[in-house]
C-alpha positions in Angstrom: 74.2 13.0 -31.4 76.9 15.1 -29.4 80.8 14.8 -29.9 82.6 14.3 -26.6 85.0 17.2 -28.0 84.2 21.3 -27.7 85.3 24.0 -26.3 83.6 27.4 -24.7 84.3 30.5 -23.3 82.4 33.1 -21.2 82.6 36.3 -19.0 80.1 37.7 -16.8 79.7 40.6 -14.2 78.7 40.9 -11.0 78.9 44.5 -9.2 82.2 45.2 -11.3 83.5 41.8 -10.7 84.5 39.8 -13.7 84.5 36.3 -13.6 85.9 34.2 -16.7 85.0 30.4 -17.1 86.7 28.6 -20.0 85.6 24.7 -20.8 87.0 22.5 -22.9 86.1 18.8 -23.4 88.2 15.8 -24.9 87.3 12.0 -25.6 87.0 9.6 -22.4 85.7 6.4 -22.4 84.8 6.6 -18.6 82.2 8.8 -16.9 82.2 12.4 -17.1 85.7 13.5 -15.5 85.9 17.1 -14.3 89.2 18.7 -13.5 89.0 22.5 -12.3 91.8 25.1 -12.5 91.1 28.1 -10.4 92.7 30.5 -7.9 93.1 28.9 -4.2 90.7 31.4 -2.6 88.1 30.2 -4.8 87.7 26.6 -3.9 84.8 26.9 -1.7 83.0 27.2 -5.1 84.1 24.0 -7.0 81.1 21.9 -5.3 78.3 23.6 -6.5 79.9 24.1 -10.2 81.0 20.6 -9.8 77.3 19.5 -9.4 75.9 22.2 -12.4 78.2 20.3 -14.8 77.4 16.4 -13.2 73.9 17.3 -13.9 74.0 18.0 -17.9 77.4 16.1 -18.8 77.4 12.3 -19.2 80.9 11.6 -20.4 84.2 12.9 -21.8 87.0 14.8 -20.0 86.4 18.6 -18.9 88.8 20.9 -17.7 87.3 24.0 -16.2 89.4 27.1 -15.6 88.2 29.9 -13.8 89.8 33.5 -13.1 88.1 36.7 -11.7 89.3 40.4 -11.6 88.0 42.4 -9.0 86.7 45.9 -9.6 89.4 48.6 -8.8 87.7 49.8 -5.6 87.5 46.2 -4.5 91.2 45.7 -5.4 92.0 48.9 -3.3 89.9 47.3 -0.2 91.9 44.1 -0.8 95.4 45.8 0.1 96.8 46.4 3.4 99.3 47.8 4.7 100.4 47.0 8.2 101.1 50.9 9.8 102.3 49.5 12.8 104.7 47.0 12.2 106.1 49.5 9.7 106.6 52.3 12.7 107.9 49.7 14.7 110.8 48.7 12.1 111.6 52.2 11.4 112.2 52.9 15.4 114.2 50.0 15.8 116.3 50.3 12.8 116.9 54.2 13.9 117.6 52.7 17.3 120.3 50.6 16.2 121.8 53.1 14.1 122.2 55.6 17.2 124.0 52.5 19.2 126.3 51.5 16.4 127.0 55.1 15.0 126.0 54.3 11.8 124.0 56.4 9.3 120.3 55.9 9.5 118.7 56.2 5.9 115.4 54.4 5.7 113.4 55.0 2.7 109.8 53.2 1.9 111.2 51.1 -0.5 113.1 49.4 2.3 110.0 48.8 4.0 107.9 47.5 1.2 110.7 44.8 1.2 109.8 43.5 4.5 107.3 40.5 4.4 104.1 41.5 5.9 104.0 45.2 5.5 102.0 44.8 2.6 99.6 42.2 1.9 96.7 41.3 -0.2 93.5 40.1 1.7 92.7 36.3 0.7 89.2 37.1 1.0 87.4 38.3 -2.2 83.9 38.9 -2.2 82.6 34.9 -3.1 78.8 35.8 -3.3 79.5 38.1 -6.2 82.2 35.8 -7.9 79.8 33.1 -7.3 76.8 34.8 -8.9 79.3 35.8 -12.0 80.8 32.1 -12.2 77.5 30.5 -12.4 76.3 32.9 -15.3 79.9 32.4 -17.1 79.7 28.4 -16.9 76.0 28.4 -18.4 77.4 30.7 -21.2 80.6 28.7 -21.7 78.2 25.3 -21.5 76.4 26.7 -24.1 79.1 27.4 -26.5 80.7 24.4 -26.0 77.2 22.3 -26.6 77.1 24.0 -29.8 80.3 23.0 -30.8 79.3 19.8 -29.8 76.4 19.7 -31.5 77.7 20.6 -35.0 80.6 18.1 -34.7 78.2 15.5 -33.5 75.9 16.2 -36.7 79.1 15.9 -39.0 79.9 12.4 -37.1 76.4 11.1 -37.7 76.8 11.5 -41.2 80.1 9.8 -41.4 78.9 6.7 -39.3 75.9 7.0 -41.6 77.8 6.9 -44.7 79.9 4.0 -43.4 76.6 2.1 -42.1 75.5 2.2 -45.7 78.7 0.3 -46.8 78.7 -2.0 -44.3 75.4 -3.0 -45.3 76.3 -3.2 -49.3 79.4 -5.6 -48.4 77.0 -7.7 -46.2 74.7 -7.7 -49.0 77.3 -8.9 -51.2 78.7 -11.7 -48.7 75.1 -13.0 -48.4 74.8 -13.2 -52.2 78.5 -14.7 -52.5 77.9 -17.5 -49.8 76.0 -20.2 -52.4 78.2 -19.4 -55.1 81.5 -19.9 -53.1 80.2 -23.6 -52.2 79.8 -24.3 -56.0 83.4 -22.8 -56.7 85.0 -25.2 -53.8 83.1 -28.2 -55.6 84.2 -27.3 -58.8 88.0 -26.5 -57.7 87.8 -29.9 -55.7 86.6 -31.9 -58.7 89.3 -30.2 -60.6 92.0 -31.3 -58.6 91.0 -34.6 -58.2 90.6 -35.4 -62.0 94.2 -33.8 -62.2 95.1 -36.6 -60.1 93.6 -39.2 -62.6 90.4 -40.0 -60.8 87.5 -40.4 -62.6 84.8 -38.3 -60.5 81.1 -37.1 -61.5 79.6 -34.3 -60.0 76.7 -36.4 -58.5 79.2 -38.8 -56.9 78.5 -39.5 -53.0 82.0 -39.1 -52.2 82.1 -35.7 -53.6 79.2 -34.5 -52.4 79.9 -35.7 -49.1 82.9 -33.3 -49.3 81.3 -30.6 -50.4 78.6 -31.2 -47.5 81.1 -30.9 -45.2 82.9 -27.5 -46.3 79.5 -26.1 -46.7 78.7 -27.0 -43.0 82.1 -25.6 -41.9 81.9 -22.4 -43.9 78.3 -21.5 -43.2 78.0 -18.1 -42.1 74.3 -17.6 -42.7 73.8 -17.1 -38.6 76.4 -14.5 -38.7 74.6 -12.8 -41.9 71.4 -12.7 -40.1 73.0 -11.3 -36.9 74.9 -8.6 -38.5 71.5 -7.8 -40.4 70.2 -7.3 -37.2 72.6 -5.5 -35.2 73.0 -3.1 -38.5 69.3 -2.4 -38.3 69.8 -1.4 -34.4 72.7 0.8 -34.8 70.7 2.4 -37.9 68.1 3.2 -35.7 70.1 4.5 -32.9 71.9 6.9 -35.5 68.2 8.1 -36.3 67.1 8.8 -32.7 67.3 12.0 -31.3 69.4 10.9 -28.2 72.0 8.8 -29.8 74.4 7.9 -27.0 78.0 6.5 -27.5 77.9 3.9 -25.2 74.8 1.8 -26.6 76.5 2.4 -30.1 79.8 0.9 -28.8 77.8 -2.2 -27.4 76.5 -2.8 -30.7 80.0 -2.2 -32.5 81.5 -5.0 -30.1 78.6 -7.4 -31.0 79.1 -6.6 -34.7 82.8 -7.4 -34.4 82.4 -10.7 -32.8 80.0 -11.7 -35.7 82.5 -10.3 -38.3 85.5 -12.1 -36.9 83.4 -15.3 -36.9 82.8 -14.7 -40.6 85.9 -14.3 -41.3 87.3 -16.9 -39.7 84.8 -19.4 -41.5 85.3 -17.6 -45.2 87.8 -20.0 -47.0 86.9 -18.8 -50.6 89.1 -16.1 -51.7 86.7 -13.3 -53.0 84.4 -13.8 -49.4 87.5 -13.7 -47.4 88.4 -10.5 -48.9 84.9 -9.0 -48.7 84.9 -10.3 -44.9 88.0 -8.4 -44.5 86.9 -5.3 -46.1 83.4 -5.5 -43.7 85.9 -6.0 -40.4 88.1 -2.6 -41.9 85.0 -0.5 -42.2 83.8 -1.8 -39.0 86.9 -1.1 -37.1 86.4 2.8 -38.6 82.9 2.6 -37.5 84.2 1.7 -33.8 86.8 4.5 -33.9 84.3 7.4 -34.8 81.4 6.2 -32.2 84.6 6.5 -29.4 83.8 10.5 -30.2 80.3 10.1 -29.5 78.8 11.5 -25.9 
């Protein structure tokens, strides 16, 4: 079992070019969402990196931040000074100074302020960056997976404990069902006697009312289905490839049965147990949303 949340960061180098990849993942009920944040000049690398991630992630929201730093000698090659334009500007300004009688005092700093004189080529060595980015992505993904696995084990432990508590509550509810019907019969008889009507426990009218109550409050089917769902839930938790979607589905099925059980539970103690079961199931369903 893996959590959907995690973080990983790795650097890789190729021929002096260093690429840093940072991965962060958070919960999402949709299929895997991938968001890239990288310099515009690296946009051509995104499809390949996206495909690599698609092959290993199933769901969750992932942000992939990529940055790079060229080797000093490559950074020098990236800087271009347009000397021809510079000379043209100097000559033009000198001529203008002569024609107007203005003193000419042109400095290098003046030229550097002119757009286009100094420019950075937007064509980094994509081959090197792609290789380093692939290695860094693999390392960051491994770190993220380790964190997701660690958090996943904590999730499994918590879900196993809540599964046990739900099983205990369901066993108590199952054992209370017959007692609840007898309790209703005794309360009904006491109320009738309070009204001054003499009625024995084997009176047909009392038996008919108790039978009607028992039929309306019969939760045996819900209990059986819940026991089955809990067994399936445990089997998923025990499997090596437990995933969030199947766990979510079983949680929805259990919620349906628990809601019906609570609606049928009219005896106070039984109703309280049903509410406790629903409360515990709510916590389970919240935790399952964190499972990849």
